[in-house]
C-alpha positions in Angstrom: 97.2 24.5 146.1 95.9 23.4 142.7 96.9 26.7 141.3 100.4 26.4 142.6 100.7 22.9 141.1 99.3 24.1 137.8 101.8 27.0 137.6 104.7 24.5 138.4 103.6 22.2 135.7 103.4 25.0 133.2 106.8 26.3 134.1 108.3 22.7 133.8 106.7 22.3 130.4 108.1 25.6 129.2 111.5 24.7 130.4 111.4 21.3 128.7 110.3 23.0 125.4 113.1 25.5 125.5 116.2 24.5 123.5 119.2 23.5 125.7 122.0 26.0 125.7 125.5 26.5 127.2 127.8 29.4 127.4 130.3 27.7 125.1 129.7 25.1 122.4 132.3 23.3 120.4 131.2 21.8 117.0 133.3 19.3 115.2 132.6 19.3 111.4 133.5 16.9 108.7 133.3 19.3 105.8 132.6 23.0 106.2 130.9 25.4 103.7 131.0 28.8 105.3 128.5 30.6 103.0 131.0 33.2 101.9 133.9 31.6 100.1 134.0 28.8 97.5 136.3 26.8 99.6 135.2 23.5 101.3 137.3 22.9 104.4 137.8 19.6 106.3 138.5 19.0 109.9 137.3 22.4 111.1 135.8 23.1 114.5 133.5 26.0 115.4 133.6 27.6 118.9 130.4 29.2 119.9 129.9 31.6 122.8 126.6 33.1 123.8 124.8 32.3 120.5 127.5 33.6 118.2 130.5 32.1 116.4 133.7 33.0 118.2 136.3 31.1 116.1 136.5 28.7 113.2 139.6 26.7 112.7 141.4 23.3 112.7 140.1 21.0 115.4 142.0 20.7 118.6 141.2 20.5 122.3 137.7 21.7 123.1 137.6 24.7 125.5 137.2 23.7 129.2 133.6 23.3 130.1 132.3 23.4 126.5 129.5 21.3 125.2 130.9 19.2 122.4 128.8 18.4 119.3 130.2 15.8 117.0 129.2 16.5 113.4 132.4 15.1 112.0 130.5 12.8 109.7 128.5 15.6 108.1 128.8 18.5 105.8 128.0 21.6 107.8 126.6 24.8 106.3 125.2 28.1 107.6 121.5 28.0 108.5 119.6 28.5 105.4 117.7 31.8 104.5 114.5 32.1 102.5 113.9 35.6 101.3 110.3 35.1 100.3 107.9 33.3 102.7 104.4 33.8 104.0 104.6 32.1 107.4 102.0 34.3 109.1 99.2 33.4 106.7 97.0 30.5 105.6 98.4 28.3 102.8 97.1 28.7 99.2 93.9 26.8 98.4 90.9 26.8 96.2 88.9 28.7 98.8 89.4 32.4 98.0 87.7 33.4 101.3 89.9 31.3 103.6 92.1 34.2 104.8 89.0 36.1 105.8 87.3 33.2 107.5 90.3 32.7 109.8 90.5 35.1 112.7 93.8 36.9 113.4 94.3 34.6 116.4 93.8 31.5 114.2 96.1 32.9 111.6 98.8 33.4 114.2 98.5 29.8 115.4 98.8 28.5 111.8 101.8 30.8 111.5 103.4 29.2 114.6 103.1 25.7 113.0 104.5 27.1 109.7 107.5 28.6 111.6 108.3 25.2 113.3 108.3 23.2 110.1 110.4 25.8 108.4 113.0 25.7 111.1 113.0 21.9 111.1 113.7 22.1 107.3 117.0 24.0 108.1 115.8 27.6 107.4 116.9 29.5 110.4 116.1 32.9 109.0 113.3 34.2 106.7 112.1 37.4 105.1 108.4 37.1 105.5 107.0 39.3 102.7 103.4 39.9 103.6 100.2 38.6 105.1 96.5 39.4 104.4 95.9 39.8 108.1 98.1 42.8 108.7 100.7 42.7 111.5 100.1 39.0 112.2 103.7 38.5 111.0 104.9 41.1 113.6 103.2 39.1 116.4 104.7 35.8 115.2 108.1 37.3 114.9 107.9 38.7 118.4 106.7 35.4 119.8 109.7 33.6 118.3 112.0 36.2 119.6 110.6 35.8 123.1 111.0 32.1 122.9 107.2 31.5 123.1 107.2 29.4 119.9 110.1 27.8 117.9 110.8 29.2 114.5 113.3 31.0 112.3 114.5 34.5 112.8 111.9 36.6 111.0 112.1 39.9 109.2 108.6 41.0 108.4 106.7 43.4 106.1 103.5 43.9 108.2 101.2 44.1 105.2 101.2 44.6 101.4 101.4 48.2 100.1 99.0 48.0 97.2 96.6 50.0 95.2 92.8 49.5 95.8 91.8 46.2 94.1 95.5 45.5 93.3 97.6 42.4 93.6 97.9 42.8 97.4 94.2 42.8 98.1 91.9 39.8 98.8 89.9 40.3 95.7 86.8 38.3 94.6 85.4 37.5 98.0 83.3 40.5 99.1 83.5 44.1 97.9 86.9 45.2 99.0 85.6 48.1 101.1 83.8 45.5 103.2 86.9 43.5 104.0 88.1 43.7 107.7 90.3 46.7 108.4 93.3 44.7 109.2 93.2 43.2 105.7 93.6 46.7 104.1 96.4 48.3 106.2 98.6 48.9 103.2 96.0 50.0 100.6 97.0 53.4 99.1 95.6 55.3 96.2 98.0 58.3 96.1 101.7 59.0 96.8 100.7 60.7 100.1 98.7 57.7 101.2 101.5 55.4 100.3 104.0 57.5 102.4 101.6 57.5 105.3 101.0 53.8 105.1 104.7 53.2 105.0 105.2 55.1 108.2 102.3 53.3 109.8 103.7 49.9 109.1 107.2 50.8 110.3 105.8 52.4 113.4 103.9 49.1 114.1 106.9 46.8 113.8 107.6 46.1 110.2 111.3 45.5 109.4 111.0 46.4 105.7 108.4 47.4 103.2 106.7 45.1 100.6 105.2 47.0 97.6 103.0 45.5 94.9 104.2 47.1 91.7 102.3 44.8 89.2 99.3 42.5 89.2 99.7 39.0 90.6 99.3 35.4 89.5 97.4 34.5 92.7 95.1 37.4 92.9 91.7 37.7 91.2 91.2 40.5 88.6 94.9 41.5 88.3 97.4 40.7 85.5 101.1 40.0 86.2 102.3 42.1 83.3 100.2 45.2 84.3 101.8 48.0 86.4 99.9 49.0 89.5 101.7 51.3 92.0 102.9 54.3 90.1 106.5 55.5 90.0 105.5 58.5 92.2 103.8 56.2 94.7 106.9 53.9 94.8 109.2 56.8 95.2 107.2 58.1 98.1 107.4 54.7 99.8 111.2 54.4 99.1 111.8 57.9 100.4 110.1 57.3 103.7 111.6 53.8 104.2 115.1 54.7 103.3 115.0 57.8 105.5 114.2 55.4 108.4 117.0 53.0 107.4 114.6 50.3 106.1 114.7 48.5 102.8 111.9 48.2 100.2 111.1 45.2 98.0 108.6 45.2 95.1 106.4 42.4 93.9 106.8 42.8 90.2 106.2 40.3 87.3 106.0 42.6 84.3 108.9 44.4 82.7 107.4 47.9 83.0 106.5 47.4 86.6 109.9 46.1 87.4 111.5 49.0 85.7 109.2 51.4 87.5 110.3 49.9 90.9 114.0 49.9 90.1 113.8 53.5 88.9 112.0 54.4 92.1 114.9 53.1 94.1 113.6 49.8 95.5 116.3 47.4 96.9 114.9 44.1 95.5 112.3 42.7 93.1 110.2 39.6 93.9 109.3 37.2 91.1 110.6 39.2 88.0 108.8 36.6 85.9 108.5 38.7 82.7 111.8 40.5 82.9 113.3 41.1 79.5 116.9 41.9 78.5 116.6 45.6 79.1 115.1 45.0 82.5 117.7 42.6 83.6 120.4 45.0 82.4 118.8 47.8 84.4 118.7 45.6 87.5 122.4 44.8 87.1 123.2 48.5 86.6 121.5 49.5 89.8 122.6 46.5 91.8 119.0 45.6 92.4 118.4 42.1 93.8 116.1 39.6 92.2 114.2 37.1 94.4 112.9 34.6 91.8 110.6 31.7 93.0 111.3 29.3 90.1 110.1 26.1 91.8 106.5 26.8 92.7 105.2 27.1 89.1 105.3 23.3 88.9 103.5 22.9 92.2 100.7 25.3 91.2 100.2 23.5 87.9 100.1 20.1 89.6 98.3 20.6 92.9 96.3 23.7 91.8 94.9 21.7 88.9 94.0 18.7 91.1 92.5 20.9 93.8 90.5 23.1 91.5 92.2 26.4 92.1 90.6 29.3 90.0 91.3 28.9 86.3 92.5 32.5 86.3 95.3 31.5 88.6 96.3 28.4 86.5 96.3 30.4 83.3 98.5 33.2 84.7 100.9 30.6 86.2 101.3 28.9 82.8 102.0 32.3 81.2 104.8 33.1 83.6 106.5 29.9 84.7 108.7 29.2 81.7 109.4 32.9 81.0 110.5 33.4 84.6 112.9 30.4 84.4 114.4 31.8 81.2 114.8 35.2 82.8 116.5 33.5 85.8 119.0 31.7 83.5 119.8 35.0 81.7 120.1 36.9 85.1 122.6 34.3 86.3 124.7 34.7 83.1 124.7 38.5 83.4 125.8 38.4 87.1 122.6 40.1 88.4 122.3 39.9 92.2 120.1 36.9 93.0 118.9 35.6 96.4 117.1 32.4 97.4 113.4 33.0 97.5 110.6 30.5 97.2 107.1 32.0 98.0 106.6 29.3 100.6 102.9 29.3 101.5 101.9 28.9 97.9 103.1 25.3 98.5 103.4 23.7 102.0 106.0 25.2 104.3 109.0 23.1 105.0 109.5 22.2 101.3 111.6 25.3 100.7 114.7 23.4 99.8 113.1 22.0 96.6 114.0 25.3 95.0 117.8 24.5 95.1 117.5 21.8 92.3 115.7 24.3 90.1 118.3 27.0 90.6 121.0 24.5 89.6 118.9 23.2 86.6 118.4 26.8 85.4 122.0 28.1 85.5 123.6 28.2 89.0 126.4 25.9 90.3 125.5 24.1 93.5 127.8 26.5 95.4 126.1 29.5 93.9 122.7 28.2 94.9 124.0 27.5 98.5 125.5 31.0 98.7 122.2 32.5 97.4 120.6 31.0 100.5 123.4 31.9 103.0 126.0 34.7 102.5 124.3 36.3 99.5 120.9 36.2 101.1 122.2 38.0 104.2 123.8 40.6 101.9 120.5 41.2 100.2 118.9 41.7 103.6 121.7 44.1 104.7 122.5 41.8 107.6 126.0 41.0 108.8 124.9 38.7 111.7 123.5 35.7 109.8 124.2 33.7 106.7 127.7 32.5 107.3 129.8 30.4 109.7 132.2 33.2 110.6 133.2 35.0 113.8 130.6 37.4 115.0 127.7 35.8 113.2 124.8 34.0 114.9 125.7 30.3 115.3 123.0 29.1 112.9 124.1 25.9 111.2 122.7 22.8 109.5 124.3 19.4 108.9 123.7 16.9 106.1 125.2 13.4 105.6 125.5 13.8 101.8 127.6 16.2 100.0 125.3 19.0 98.7 127.9 20.0 96.1 127.5 16.6 94.5 123.8 16.2 95.1 122.0 19.6 95.8 118.8 17.7 96.6 120.4 16.4 99.8 119.4 19.8 101.2 115.8 18.7 101.0 116.4 16.5 104.0 118.5 18.2 106.6 119.8 16.0 109.4 120.6 18.5 112.1 119.6 22.1 112.7 121.2 24.6 115.1 119.9 28.1 115.9 122.0 30.4 118.0 124.2 27.6 119.3 121.3 25.4 120.4 120.5 22.2 118.5 116.8 22.5 117.7 116.6 19.3 115.6 
């Protein structure tokens, strides 16, 4: 009898935790930014059927039986997209060994919390670009998809594809060959190993591939300007991934490493901190996307200094922050493809929207910054089902009282969040 009562309580709790849903939802908006056009429309209503937008048009009579949501006092935008997060990992700290001390299970539970706060902040989709505990991100994505835990839609990399001792390794803790096997799933020394590791990660649930083409700011013993994966290794990775219909992104700070990755055929570049004019022109020529995290340099300098992060980290951060922001300004002026990307996990999850003000400060209009996190972000991901309030797309939306085109920082405090037609906040 106790067992039956316990099962009933668990089932009731699960039902209470699940977001309410209805076959048809009718959302009344005050102002509407659709994520694709530069137009701001007033008095629009969105009809949602089975998680997707069915129609967008002037408000009238709600469909019979529809659940009506009154957001007529708000500006309504598509659910936001962050193209560079690390949900399925521990946050950055002064303790280099922290990722190894946490078990895969503990890491996954921390990831569940990160997912919840990210969704609450209005980010209904993320591209999670790597974790030290390989495939933890796959498990978190699957749990969200099943409805076990709340969180954004996730597209995950599985692990970092990196050279031994490179920017994707947990260096400086123990000899790398003594690290747990799941922390070295993407380590590759040759093009053949790189191709094999690419297949392994895709076979085990990765949605795309994340390569480490240069050293990293937050990795001991590597330099951001130094190339790591060779052009031949990168080409081997791209060949395998593209043959399987998957995209490849490259962590790359230095100009040579960025150029190597672009010439190898990657789809996007993370950071691009030291990109010079020739490199930006090459990105524009190839249509390569840049995902530039221009906010978190300030966080690293402030909090990293106070918390005693390794001096190597702080030195490399100072050497890249202003250069990256100048490169961002030039990339905007050139019309290079740019998506919204923050490196959340370096700073606390849920603060992703702080990046918007920096994007505007360094060259974008507020509408360009919003589109970088909505329609343009979905374009970078190759997705036609998110990123816009338009028929056929997932009904992922956020609402804010203030006008973000007048005050972009209003996106740092989202009032309401909807994912798939269900209000989750």
